[in-house]
Backbone as JSON Lines, residues from 0, in Angstrom:
{"i":0,"aa":"M","n":[0.82,-1.2,0.0],"ca":[0.0,0.0,0.0],"c":[0.87,1.26,0.0]}
{"i":1,"aa":"K","n":[2.05,1.2,0.63],"ca":[2.91,2.37,0.68],"c":[3.42,2.79,-0.69]}
{"i":2,"aa":"K","n":[3.44,1.87,-1.64],"ca":[3.93,2.18,-2.98],"c":[2.86,2.84,-3.84]}
{"i":3,"aa":"K","n":[1.62,2.84,-3.38],"ca":[0.52,3.46,-4.13],"c":[0.55,4.97,-3.94]}
{"i":4,"aa":"D","n":[-0.14,5.68,-4.83],"ca":[-0.23,7.13,-4.74],"c":[-1.13,7.54,-3.59]}
{"i":5,"aa":"R","n":[-0.99,8.78,-3.16],"ca":[-1.87,9.32,-2.12],"c":[-3.3,9.34,-2.63]}
{"i":6,"aa":"G","n":[-4.21,8.94,-1.77],"ca":[-5.63,8.91,-2.15],"c":[-6.09,7.56,-2.65]}
{"i":7,"aa":"H","n":[-5.2,6.57,-2.71],"ca":[-5.59,5.22,-3.16],"c":[-6.48,4.58,-2.11]}
{"i":8,"aa":"I","n":[-7.57,3.94,-2.55],"ca":[-8.55,3.31,-1.66],"c":[-8.64,1.83,-1.99]}
{"i":9,"aa":"D","n":[-8.62,1.01,-0.94],"ca":[-8.83,-0.43,-1.09],"c":[-9.84,-0.85,-0.02]}
{"i":10,"aa":"H","n":[-10.76,-1.73,-0.34],"ca":[-11.77,-2.14,0.63],"c":[-12.11,-3.61,0.46]}
{"i":11,"aa":"S","n":[-12.67,-4.17,1.54],"ca":[-13.07,-5.57,1.53],"c":[-14.23,-5.75,2.51]}
{"i":12,"aa":"Y","n":[-15.18,-6.61,2.14],"ca":[-16.33,-6.93,2.99],"c":[-16.1,-8.26,3.68]}
{"i":13,"aa":"D","n":[-16.79,-8.47,4.82],"ca":[-16.76,-9.79,5.45],"c":[-17.7,-10.71,4.67]}
{"i":14,"aa":"K","n":[-17.76,-11.97,5.07],"ca":[-18.55,-12.96,4.33],"c":[-20.04,-12.63,4.35]}
{"i":15,"aa":"A","n":[-20.53,-12.08,5.45],"ca":[-21.95,-11.74,5.55],"c":[-22.26,-10.42,4.86]}
{"i":16,"aa":"G","n":[-21.27,-9.63,4.57],"ca":[-21.48,-8.36,3.9],"c":[-21.95,-7.25,4.82]}
{"i":17,"aa":"K","n":[-21.75,-7.4,6.12],"ca":[-22.23,-6.4,7.07],"c":[-21.13,-5.45,7.55]}
{"i":18,"aa":"V","n":[-19.88,-5.87,7.47],"ca":[-18.77,-5.05,7.93],"c":[-17.81,-4.83,6.76]}
{"i":19,"aa":"I","n":[-17.39,-3.59,6.58],"ca":[-16.44,-3.26,5.53],"c":[-15.15,-2.77,6.18]}
{"i":20,"aa":"V","n":[-14.04,-3.19,5.64],"ca":[-12.73,-2.7,6.07],"c":[-12.18,-1.86,4.93]}
{"i":21,"aa":"V","n":[-11.92,-0.6,5.22],"ca":[-11.45,0.35,4.21],"c":[-10.01,0.71,4.53]}
{"i":22,"aa":"R","n":[-9.15,0.67,3.52],"ca":[-7.77,1.08,3.68],"c":[-7.52,2.22,2.71]}
{"i":23,"aa":"W","n":[-7.01,3.33,3.23],"ca":[-6.82,4.55,2.46],"c":[-5.4,5.03,2.66]}
{"i":24,"aa":"H","n":[-4.75,5.45,1.59],"ca":[-3.38,5.92,1.7],"c":[-3.36,7.43,1.73]}
{"i":25,"aa":"D","n":[-2.98,7.99,2.88],"ca":[-2.79,9.44,3.03],"c":[-1.28,9.65,3.15]}
{"i":26,"aa":"N","n":[-0.78,10.17,4.24],"ca":[0.66,10.21,4.46],"c":[1.19,8.81,4.68]}
{"i":27,"aa":"S","n":[0.39,8.0,5.33],"ca":[0.68,6.58,5.53],"c":[-0.65,5.84,5.42]}
{"i":28,"aa":"P","n":[-0.64,4.53,5.27],"ca":[-1.91,3.8,5.15],"c":[-2.76,3.89,6.42]}
{"i":29,"aa":"V","n":[-4.05,4.12,6.25],"ca":[-5.02,4.23,7.34],"c":[-6.05,3.13,7.13]}
{"i":30,"aa":"T","n":[-6.3,2.32,8.17],"ca":[-7.26,1.23,8.08],"c":[-8.4,1.48,9.05]}
{"i":31,"aa":"I","n":[-9.62,1.31,8.6],"ca":[-10.79,1.52,9.45],"c":[-11.85,0.49,9.08]}
{"i":32,"aa":"A","n":[-12.57,0.0,10.09],"ca":[-13.67,-0.95,9.87],"c":[-14.97,-0.27,10.28]}
{"i":33,"aa":"S","n":[-16.02,-0.51,9.52],"ca":[-17.3,0.13,9.81],"c":[-18.44,-0.78,9.4]}
{"i":34,"aa":"N","n":[-19.55,-0.67,10.13],"ca":[-20.76,-1.37,9.72],"c":[-21.83,-0.38,9.29]}
{"i":35,"aa":"V","n":[-21.49,0.92,9.27],"ca":[-22.45,1.94,8.89],"c":[-22.03,2.6,7.57]}
{"i":36,"aa":"Y","n":[-20.78,3.08,7.5],"ca":[-20.3,3.81,6.34],"c":[-19.39,2.93,5.5]}
{"i":37,"aa":"G","n":[-19.37,3.21,4.22],"ca":[-18.53,2.46,3.3],"c":[-17.6,3.39,2.55]}
{"i":38,"aa":"V","n":[-17.27,3.03,1.34],"ca":[-16.38,3.84,0.51],"c":[-17.16,4.97,-0.16]}
{"i":39,"aa":"Q","n":[-18.36,4.67,-0.62],"ca":[-19.17,5.66,-1.34],"c":[-19.96,6.52,-0.39]}
{"i":40,"aa":"P","n":[-20.13,7.78,-0.57],"ca":[-19.63,8.61,-1.66],"c":[-18.18,9.04,-1.4]}
{"i":41,"aa":"V","n":[-17.37,8.96,-2.44],"ca":[-15.98,9.38,-2.36],"c":[-15.95,10.9,-2.41]}
{"i":42,"aa":"D","n":[-15.19,11.5,-1.52],"ca":[-15.11,12.95,-1.4],"c":[-13.68,13.39,-1.65]}
{"i":43,"aa":"K","n":[-13.46,14.67,-1.77],"ca":[-12.12,15.23,-1.92],"c":[-11.66,15.79,-0.58]}
{"i":44,"aa":"A","n":[-10.39,15.56,-0.26],"ca":[-9.79,16.09,0.97],"c":[-8.54,16.87,0.58]}
{"i":45,"aa":"E","n":[-8.28,17.94,1.31],"ca":[-7.09,18.73,1.05],"c":[-5.99,18.29,1.99]}
{"i":46,"aa":"C","n":[-4.81,17.98,1.43],"ca":[-3.65,17.55,2.2],"c":[-2.45,18.35,1.75]}
{"i":47,"aa":"W","n":[-1.53,18.58,2.67],"ca":[-0.3,19.29,2.35],"c":[0.68,18.32,1.7]}
{"i":48,"aa":"S","n":[1.2,18.71,0.56],"ca":[2.2,17.92,-0.13],"c":[3.56,18.57,0.06]}
{"i":49,"aa":"S","n":[4.47,17.85,0.73],"ca":[5.8,18.41,0.95],"c":[6.61,18.43,-0.34]}
{"i":50,"aa":"A","n":[6.31,17.53,-1.26],"ca":[7.02,17.51,-2.53],"c":[6.64,18.71,-3.4]}
{"i":51,"aa":"A","n":[5.35,19.02,-3.45],"ca":[4.87,20.13,-4.27],"c":[4.85,21.45,-3.51]}
{"i":52,"aa":"K","n":[5.02,21.41,-2.18],"ca":[5.0,22.6,-1.31],"c":[3.7,23.37,-1.43]}
{"i":53,"aa":"K","n":[2.6,22.64,-1.55],"ca":[1.28,23.27,-1.58],"c":[0.25,22.23,-1.2]}
{"i":54,"aa":"E","n":[-1.0,22.69,-0.98],"ca":[-2.08,21.78,-0.66],"c":[-2.59,21.13,-1.94]}
{"i":55,"aa":"I","n":[-2.8,19.82,-1.88],"ca":[-3.34,19.09,-3.02],"c":[-4.64,18.43,-2.6]}
{"i":56,"aa":"Q","n":[-5.45,18.06,-3.57],"ca":[-6.7,17.37,-3.29],"c":[-6.54,15.89,-3.61]}
{"i":57,"aa":"V","n":[-6.94,15.05,-2.66],"ca":[-6.9,13.6,-2.84],"c":[-8.29,13.05,-2.55]}
{"i":58,"aa":"T","n":[-8.59,11.87,-3.09],"ca":[-9.88,11.24,-2.82],"c":[-9.89,10.67,-1.41]}
{"i":59,"aa":"Q","n":[-11.05,10.71,-0.79],"ca":[-11.22,10.24,0.59],"c":[-12.54,9.49,0.7]}
{"i":60,"aa":"P","n":[-12.52,8.24,1.24],"ca":[-13.77,7.49,1.37],"c":[-14.66,8.08,2.47]}
{"i":61,"aa":"A","n":[-15.94,7.76,2.41],"ca":[-16.92,8.3,3.35],"c":[-16.63,7.88,4.78]}
{"i":62,"aa":"A","n":[-16.17,6.64,5.0],"ca":[-15.9,6.16,6.36],"c":[-14.82,7.0,7.04]}
{"i":63,"aa":"I","n":[-13.78,7.38,6.33],"ca":[-12.71,8.21,6.88],"c":[-13.23,9.63,7.13]}
{"i":64,"aa":"K","n":[-14.03,10.14,6.22],"ca":[-14.57,11.49,6.35],"c":[-15.43,11.61,7.62]}
{"i":65,"aa":"Y","n":[-16.32,10.66,7.85],"ca":[-17.19,10.73,9.03],"c":[-16.43,10.44,10.31]}
{"i":66,"aa":"Y","n":[-15.39,9.61,10.25],"ca":[-14.55,9.38,11.43],"c":[-13.84,10.67,11.82]}
{"i":67,"aa":"N","n":[-13.24,11.36,10.86],"ca":[-12.54,12.61,11.15],"c":[-13.48,13.69,11.67]}
{"i":68,"aa":"A","n":[-14.71,13.71,11.18],"ca":[-15.67,14.72,11.62],"c":[-16.11,14.51,13.06]}
{"i":69,"aa":"N","n":[-16.11,13.26,13.55],"ca":[-16.66,12.95,14.87],"c":[-15.64,12.42,15.86]}
{"i":70,"aa":"M","n":[-14.35,12.56,15.6],"ca":[-13.34,11.98,16.49],"c":[-12.93,12.91,17.62]}
{"i":71,"aa":"G","n":[-13.43,14.13,17.65],"ca":[-13.02,15.11,18.65],"c":[-13.28,14.66,20.09]}
{"i":72,"aa":"G","n":[-14.37,13.96,20.34],"ca":[-14.69,13.52,21.69],"c":[-13.69,12.51,22.23]}
{"i":73,"aa":"M","n":[-13.24,11.59,21.41],"ca":[-12.26,10.6,21.85],"c":[-10.91,11.24,22.12]}
{"i":74,"aa":"D","n":[-10.52,12.19,21.28],"ca":[-9.25,12.87,21.51],"c":[-9.26,13.61,22.84]}
{"i":75,"aa":"R","n":[-10.38,14.24,23.16],"ca":[-10.51,14.97,24.42],"c":[-10.46,14.0,25.6]}
{"i":76,"aa":"M","n":[-11.11,12.84,25.48],"ca":[-11.08,11.85,26.54],"c":[-9.65,11.34,26.76]}
{"i":77,"aa":"D","n":[-8.93,11.05,25.68],"ca":[-7.55,10.59,25.81],"c":[-6.67,11.65,26.46]}
{"i":78,"aa":"Q","n":[-6.92,12.92,26.15],"ca":[-6.16,14.0,26.76],"c":[-6.44,14.07,28.26]}
{"i":79,"aa":"N","n":[-7.68,13.95,28.66],"ca":[-8.03,14.0,30.07],"c":[-7.48,12.8,30.84]}
{"i":80,"aa":"V","n":[-7.51,11.62,30.25],"ca":[-6.96,10.44,30.91],"c":[-5.46,10.61,31.11]}
{"i":81,"aa":"G","n":[-4.77,11.19,30.13],"ca":[-3.34,11.41,30.26],"c":[-2.99,12.42,31.32]}
{"i":82,"aa":"C","n":[-3.8,13.45,31.46],"ca":[-3.52,14.51,32.43],"c":[-3.93,14.14,33.85]}
{"i":83,"aa":"Y","n":[-5.01,13.41,34.0],"ca":[-5.57,13.12,35.31],"c":[-5.57,11.63,35.6]}
{"i":84,"aa":"R","n":[-4.47,10.96,35.27],"ca":[-4.4,9.52,35.48],"c":[-4.45,9.2,36.97]}
{"i":85,"aa":"I","n":[-5.28,8.24,37.3],"ca":[-5.42,7.81,38.69],"c":[-4.43,6.69,38.93]}
{"i":86,"aa":"S","n":[-3.7,6.8,40.0],"ca":[-2.71,5.78,40.32],"c":[-3.42,4.53,40.85]}
{"i":87,"aa":"I","n":[-3.21,3.42,40.19],"ca":[-3.84,2.17,40.59],"c":[-2.96,1.43,41.58]}
{"i":88,"aa":"R","n":[-1.66,1.66,41.5],"ca":[-0.73,0.95,42.37],"c":[-0.89,1.42,43.81]}
{"i":89,"aa":"S","n":[-0.71,0.51,44.72],"ca":[-0.81,0.86,46.14],"c":[0.6,1.0,46.73]}
{"i":90,"aa":"K","n":[0.66,1.6,47.86],"ca":[1.95,1.78,48.56],"c":[2.43,0.45,49.12]}
{"i":91,"aa":"K","n":[3.71,0.23,49.04],"ca":[4.28,-0.99,49.62],"c":[4.56,-0.76,51.1]}
{"i":92,"aa":"W","n":[4.28,-1.74,51.9],"ca":[4.61,-1.67,53.32],"c":[4.9,-3.06,53.82]}
{"i":93,"aa":"W","n":[5.69,-3.12,54.78],"ca":[6.08,-4.4,55.35],"c":[5.61,-4.51,56.78]}
């Protein structure tokens, strides 16, 4: 997948056809599984190209688009867990 161009999409369904695994090449390959969203409708995303030194448009599957739109809550939770980690270990005493 790393040898493919940016914006390359590959997908596969499970045997029952209920879950789709989508692999998309952005800066590096991104893999996501979904039972709601698939590849269609394919949208355009703007990415910075270090080779061209400007923003370019690449194709982006719907599953990645909706994940990026709604991932803010998980990022905030991970930030709070990192800042306010509760110590599970107990003090040693003899």
